C-alpha positions in Angstrom: 16.3 19.0 24.7 13.1 17.3 25.8 11.5 18.4 29.0 8.9 16.9 31.4 6.6 19.9 31.0 7.4 23.5 30.2 5.9 25.6 33.0 5.4 28.9 31.3 2.2 30.7 32.4 1.1 33.4 30.0 -1.9 35.5 29.3 -4.8 33.1 28.4 -3.3 30.0 29.8 -4.9 28.2 32.8 -2.8 26.0 35.2 -3.6 22.4 34.5 -4.7 21.8 38.1 -7.3 24.6 37.7 -8.8 23.4 34.4 -12.6 22.9 34.8 -13.8 19.5 33.6 -17.5 19.2 32.8 -19.1 17.0 35.5 -22.1 15.7 33.6 -20.8 15.0 30.1 -21.5 11.6 28.7 -18.6 11.7 26.3 -15.5 9.5 26.8 -13.0 12.4 26.8 -13.8 14.3 30.1 -13.3 11.3 32.4 -9.9 10.6 30.8 -8.9 14.3 31.1 -10.0 14.3 34.7 -7.8 11.3 35.5 -4.9 12.9 33.7 -5.4 16.1 35.7 -5.4 13.9 38.8 -2.1 12.4 37.8 -0.6 15.9 37.1 -1.6 17.4 40.5 -0.8 14.3 42.6 3.0 14.7 43.4 3.6 11.1 44.3 2.2 9.7 41.0 3.5 12.6 38.9 7.1 12.2 40.1 7.2 8.4 39.6 5.6 8.5 36.1 7.9 11.4 34.9 10.9 9.6 36.3 10.1 6.5 34.2 9.4 8.6 31.1 12.7 10.4 31.5 14.7 7.2 32.0 13.3 5.6 28.9 12.8 8.5 26.5 15.5 11.0 27.5 18.3 9.0 29.1 21.5 8.8 27.1 20.7 11.8 24.9 22.6 15.1 24.9 20.9 18.2 26.4 21.3 20.1 23.2 19.5 20.5 19.9 15.9 21.4 19.1 13.3 20.9 21.9 11.2 17.8 21.3 7.6 17.1 22.3 7.2 17.4 26.1 6.9 14.1 28.0 3.5 15.2 29.4 2.3 15.8 25.8 3.4 12.4 24.7 1.6 10.7 27.6 -1.6 12.7 27.2 -1.9 12.4 23.4 -1.1 8.7 23.5 -3.8 8.0 26.0 -6.4 10.2 24.3 -5.8 8.5 21.0 -6.7 5.1 22.4 -9.4 6.4 24.8 -11.3 7.8 21.8 -10.3 5.1 19.4 -9.1 7.6 16.8 -6.3 7.8 14.3 -3.5 10.3 14.2 -5.3 12.6 11.8 -8.2 13.1 14.2 -5.7 13.4 17.1 -3.9 16.2 15.2 -7.1 18.1 14.8 -8.0 17.7 18.4 -4.6 18.7 19.7 -4.8 21.9 17.6 -8.4 22.9 18.1 -10.0 21.1 21.1 -10.0 23.7 23.8 -10.4 21.4 26.8 -7.6 19.0 25.6 -5.3 21.9 24.9 -5.8 23.2 28.5 -4.9 19.8 29.9 -1.8 19.9 27.6 -0.9 23.3 29.3 -1.5 25.3 26.1 -3.8 28.2 25.2 -7.4 27.1 24.6 -7.1 28.6 21.1 -4.0 28.1 19.1 -2.0 31.3 18.3 0.2 32.2 15.3 3.2 32.1 17.6 2.7 28.5 18.6 3.9 25.7 16.3 0.9 23.5 15.5 0.9 19.7 16.1 1.5 17.6 13.0 0.3 14.0 12.7 3.8 12.8 11.8 5.2 14.5 14.9 2.5 12.8 17.0 3.1 9.3 15.6 6.9 9.5 15.8 6.8 10.7 19.4 4.1 8.4 20.8 6.1 5.5 19.4 9.0 6.4 21.7 7.0 4.8 24.6 7.2 1.0 24.6 5.1 -1.7 26.1 7.4 -2.3 29.1 7.2 1.3 30.2 3.4 1.4 29.8 3.1 -1.7 32.0 5.1 0.1 34.7 3.0 3.3 34.4 -0.2 1.3 34.4 0.9 -0.4 37.6 1.5 3.0 39.3 -1.9 4.3 38.1 -3.8 1.2 39.3 -2.0 1.2 42.7 -2.9 4.8 43.3 -6.3 4.6 41.6 -7.6 1.9 43.9 -7.6 4.5 46.7 -10.1 6.6 44.7 -12.6 3.8 45.0 -11.8 2.9 48.6 -13.9 4.0 51.5 -12.2 6.0 54.1 -10.8 4.0 57.0 -11.3 0.6 55.3 -8.5 -1.6 54.1 -9.9 -3.3 51.0 -8.9 -6.8 49.8 -8.4 -7.5 46.1 -10.8 -9.8 44.4 -9.3 -10.5 40.9 -10.8 -12.0 37.8 -8.8 -13.2 34.8 -9.8 -14.0 31.2 -8.5 -13.7 27.6 -9.9 -12.2 24.4 -8.6 -11.8 20.9 -7.3 -8.4 19.8 -7.2 -8.5 16.0 -4.4 -7.2 13.8 -5.4 -4.9 10.9 -5.3 -7.5 8.2 -7.8 -8.8 5.5 -9.0 -12.4 5.6 -6.1 -14.4 4.3 -6.2 -17.0 1.5 -3.2 -18.4 -0.3 -4.4 -16.7 -3.5 -4.9 -13.2 -2.1 -1.6 -13.4 -0.2 0.2 -14.3 -3.5 -1.4 -11.2 -5.0 -0.3 -9.1 -2.1 3.3 -10.2 -2.7 2.9 -9.6 -6.5 1.5 -6.1 -6.3 4.1 -5.0 -3.7 6.8 -6.3 -5.9 5.3 -4.4 -8.9 5.1 -1.2 -6.9 8.7 -1.4 -5.6 10.2 -2.5 -8.9 8.4 0.4 -10.7 10.0 2.9 -8.4 13.5 1.4 -8.5 13.7 0.9 -12.3 12.4 4.4 -12.9 15.2 5.8 -10.7 18.0 3.8 -12.4 16.6 3.8 -15.9 16.5 0.0 -16.1 14.5 -1.3 -19.0 12.1 -4.3 -19.4 9.1 -3.0 -17.5 7.2 -1.0 -20.1 4.1 -3.1 -19.6 4.0 -2.9 -15.8 0.3 -1.9 -15.8 -0.5 -4.9 -18.0 1.3 -7.3 -15.6 -0.7 -5.9 -12.6 -4.0 -6.0 -14.5 -3.5 -9.5 -15.8 -2.3 -11.1 -12.5 -5.1 -9.4 -10.5 -7.8 -10.5 -13.0 -6.5 -14.1 -12.9 -6.5 -14.2 -9.1 -10.0 -12.9 -8.9 -11.3 -15.2 -11.6 -9.6 -18.3 -10.0 -11.0 -17.3 -6.6 -14.6 -17.1 -7.9 -14.2 -20.3 -9.8 -13.0 -22.3 -6.8 -15.7 -20.9 -4.5 -18.5 -21.3 -7.1 -20.1 -24.3 -8.8 -21.1 -25.3 -12.3 -20.3 -28.1 -14.7 -16.7 -29.4 -14.9 -15.6 -27.2 -12.0 -12.5 -29.2 -11.2 -11.4 -29.2 -14.8 -12.0 -25.5 -15.3 -10.3 -24.7 -11.9 -7.2 -26.7 -12.8 -6.9 -25.0 -16.2 -7.3 -21.5 -14.6 -4.7 -22.4 -11.9 -2.2 -23.6 -14.5 -2.5 -20.4 -16.4 -2.2 -18.2 -13.3 0.8 -20.1 -12.0 2.5 -20.0 -15.4 2.2 -16.2 -15.6 3.1 -15.8 -11.9 6.4 -17.8 -12.4 7.2 -15.7 -15.4 6.6 -12.5 -13.3 8.7 -13.9 -10.5 11.6 -14.6 -12.8 11.4 -11.1 -14.3 11.5 -9.6 -10.8 14.5 -11.8 -9.9 16.4 -10.7 -13.0 15.7 -7.1 -12.3 17.1 -7.5 -8.7 20.3 -8.8 -10.2 20.6 -5.9 -12.7 19.9 -3.0 -10.2 23.0 -1.1 -9.1 23.9 -0.5 -5.4 21.5 1.7 -3.5 22.1 5.4 -3.7 20.8 6.3 -0.2 19.2 4.8 3.0 15.7 5.2 1.6 16.5 3.1 -1.5 18.3 0.5 0.7 15.1 0.1 2.7 13.0 -0.2 -0.5 15.5 -2.9 -1.8 15.1 -4.7 1.5 11.3 -4.6 1.2 11.5 -5.9 -2.4 13.7 -8.9 -1.3 11.2 -9.7 1.4 8.1 -9.6 -0.8 10.0 -11.5 -3.6 10.8 -14.2 -1.1 7.1 -14.3 0.1 5.9 -14.5 -3.5 8.1 -17.6 -4.0 6.7 -19.1 -0.8 3.1 -18.4 -1.7 3.6 -19.8 -5.3 4.8 -23.0 -3.8 1.8 -23.3 -1.4 -0.7 -22.5 -4.2 0.9 -25.0 -6.6 1.0 -27.8 -3.9 -2.7 -27.2 -2.9 -4.3 -26.7 -6.3 -2.1 -28.8 -8.6 -0.9 -31.6 -6.4 -3.9 -31.7 -4.0 -1.8 -31.5 -0.8 -3.2 -30.3 2.5 -0.9 -27.5 3.8 0.2 -27.8 7.4 -0.7 -25.0 9.8 3.0 -24.4 10.6 3.7 -23.5 6.9 0.9 -21.0 6.5 1.4 -17.2 6.7 -1.7 -15.2 7.6 -0.4 -11.7 6.6 2.6 -10.5 4.6 2.4 -7.1 6.3 1.8 -8.3 9.9 3.7 -11.7 9.8 3.3 -12.1 13.6 -0.5 -12.6 13.2 -1.9 -15.8 14.6 -5.0 -17.7 13.7 -7.0 -18.2 16.8 -10.0 -20.5 17.4 -11.8 -20.0 20.7 -14.6 -22.5 20.0 -17.3 -19.8 19.5 -20.0 -19.9 16.9 -19.2 -16.3 15.8 -16.6 -15.5 14.9 -15.3 -19.0 14.3 -11.7 -17.8 13.7 -9.9 -14.6 14.5 -6.6 -13.2 13.4 -4.4 -11.5 15.9 -3.2 -12.3 19.4 -4.9 -13.3 22.6 -4.6 -10.8 25.4 -4.8 -11.9 29.0 -6.6 -9.4 31.3 -7.0 -9.4 35.1 -9.5 -7.0 36.7 -10.5 -6.3 40.3 -13.9 -5.6 41.8 -13.7 -1.9 40.7 -13.2 -3.0 37.0 -9.6 -1.7 37.0 -7.2 -3.8 34.9 -4.5 -5.0 37.4 -2.4 -6.9 34.9 -2.3 -7.6 31.1 -0.2 -9.6 28.8 -0.1 -10.2 25.1 0.1 -14.0 24.6 2.1 -15.6 21.9 1.1 -19.2 21.3 0.8 -20.6 24.9 -2.5 -22.0 26.0 -4.6 -20.3 28.7 -3.6 -22.9 31.4 0.1 -22.1 31.0 -0.5 -18.5 32.2 -2.1 -19.2 35.6 1.0 -19.5 37.8 3.0 -16.7 36.1 -0.1 -14.4 36.5 -0.5 -15.2 40.2 3.2 -14.6 40.7 2.9 -11.1 39.0 -0.1 -10.2 41.0 1.3 -11.2 44.4 4.6 -9.5 43.7 3.0 -6.3 42.6 -0.1 -5.9 44.9 0.7 -8.2 47.9 -2.1 -10.4 49.3 -4.9 -11.4 47.0 -8.2 -12.4 48.6 -9.6 -14.3 45.6 -8.7 -15.1 42.0 -11.2 -16.5 39.6 -10.8 -18.1 36.2 -13.1 -19.9 33.7 -12.8 -23.5 32.7 -10.2 -22.9 30.0 -7.6 -22.2 32.7 -8.3 -25.2 34.8 -5.5 -27.5 35.9 -5.6 -29.3 39.2 -2.0 -29.0 40.1 -2.1 -25.2 39.5 -5.2 -24.8 41.7 -3.6 -26.6 44.6 -0.4 -24.5 44.3 -2.4 -21.2 44.2 -4.4 -22.2 47.2 -1.2 -22.1 49.3 -1.0 -18.3 48.7 -4.5 -17.2 47.8 -7.4 -18.0 50.1 -10.1 -18.4 47.4 -9.2 -19.8 44.0 -12.2 -20.2 41.7 -11.2 -22.6 38.9 -14.2 -24.7 37.8 -13.3 -28.2 36.6 -13.8 -29.3 33.0 -15.9 -32.4 32.6 -17.4 -34.7 35.2 -16.7 -33.9 38.9 -16.2 -36.3 41.8 -17.9 -35.9 45.2 -15.1 -33.7 46.7 -15.1 -31.4 43.6 -18.9 -31.3 43.6 -19.0 -30.2 47.2 -16.3 -27.6 46.7 -17.9 -26.0 43.7 -21.5 -25.9 45.1 -20.6 -24.0 48.2 -22.3 -20.6 48.5 -19.0 -18.6 48.4 -17.7 -20.5 45.3 -20.9 -19.8 43.5 -21.0 -16.2 44.5 -17.4 -15.5 43.2 -18.0 -17.6 40.1 -21.1 -15.4 39.3 -19.0 -12.2 39.9 -16.4 -13.5 37.5 -18.7 -12.9 34.6 -18.3 -9.1 35.1 -14.9 -9.3 33.3 -16.9 -9.9 30.1 -18.4 -6.4 30.3 -14.9 -5.0 31.1 -13.6 -6.7 27.9 -16.5 -5.3 25.9 -15.8 -1.8 27.3 -12.1 -2.1 26.5 -13.0 -3.1 22.9 -15.1 0.0 22.5 -12.2 2.1 23.7 -9.7 1.2 21.0 -8.7 -2.4 21.7 -10.9 -4.1 19.1 -8.5 -4.0 16.2 -4.8 -2.9 16.4 -4.0 -0.1 14.0 -0.2 0.0 14.7 2.2 -2.1 12.8 4.5 -4.8 13.9 4.5 -6.9 17.1 6.2 -4.1 19.0 3.6 -1.7 17.9 0.9 -4.3 18.8 2.1 -4.5 22.4 2.5 -0.7 22.7 -1.1 -0.3 21.4 -2.4 -2.7 24.1 -0.4 -0.8 26.7 -1.9 2.5 25.8 -5.4 1.0 25.5 -5.3 -0.5 29.0 -3.9 2.7 30.4 -6.7 4.7 28.7 -9.3 2.3 30.0 -8.1 2.5 33.6 -7.9 6.3 33.5 -11.4 6.4 32.1 -12.7 4.3 35.1 -10.7 6.4 37.6 -11.9 9.7 35.9 -15.5 8.6 36.1 -15.1 7.9 39.8 -13.4 11.3 40.4 -16.2 13.2 38.5 -18.9 11.2 40.5 -17.2 12.3 43.8 -17.1 15.9 42.6 -20.8 15.8 41.7 -21.7 14.5 45.1 -19.7 17.4 46.7 -21.2 20.1 44.5 -24.9 19.0 44.5 -25.5 19.7 48.2 -23.9 23.1 47.8 -26.1 23.9 44.8 -29.2 22.8 46.7 -28.2 25.0 49.7 -27.5 28.0 47.6 -30.9 27.5 45.8 
């Protein structure tokens, strides 16, 4: 039976709301923990977030069985992982030995023999129970309440929003048709080796020789094609013919083994067989692409290319920058306010920036009410969208691409337009900060894991900003008292 949080005060435990957070630490962790403590001790936020977690994680499950990880622990550890840009091994060590983190989790500062230690597998499997949709709802609650932390007393503050995109990379190597073919071959070799050993199927006594030969041919052909020297085309064609010939023989051998293998003995073997079918299919596809490009001189269309066998959702993105010229991942649309809080985010799949303007404005108005201003860069510009947004948002900053007429020139040279356009550049520093807090390269697998990773990263970023403001306010309150006592 999974609980929200097990309230069981014992000797050595400190209530979460009384945990002392260092006010002058320059590390990333104390502000995040201060914001998490603020969530825990604020009833309105606490109740709404726990209700969402219960509905998504606990609903429909029987109230019996072994107790799972508390919902509070799942939220805290998922946020800390992205806030510190660490993997599950470091998170396991911190959850078991970091005294301040353990106090925010509601545990003894030092682990005792009676307590079951956290295991990285337990952490990874429980954090994955939270999905991107739930994180978006939690982030909206946190931002809505967090804006009051920055607001001056007695002043109703308007929202000045800024929107831009950046590329979050997937955890893949730079793809070429040759190294993707080798990825498929080595995975087929690994999976076949395990399956034939379990079922005593013959014919693979020289498995290591197959791996060594195919890898050597791939590396040699890659160097030959990227280098120079006399008769380069002739030597490259001969090496490609040899590599393709051996690769087709290997593919035929894998296919024959697939036909000879008996039915799977258990679920684990069924999953391995499914993986082998996938990599065998991808090996055939990459063989076709390599043969068409190297032997027939064809130019492969973008739609036919695959950029990763392990993360097939990966996209090739060109943003027109000098460095890096291309990136592999997905574009993420971010919208921040004047306090650098991320109001809205979305993982984009294929659509251009201009297609996101109206849906973004609709989400912002529906979630936060009136928006005083909304600014974009030139990549989002579309005249009909600007005219539509101006019916609902007083100030829409959308610089025109190309030459401007007299009316456009007058509008874009006003003092207010220039002021908001200059403020728009602050979102670049927000994106840089976000990349340094985990969202530079996604370490989770699959598109669902990618979106969940973004959700936790945005939540960790917002909690870091709110925590910094909370600690700054506490410092302002304590410094006069210290000066008076001195």
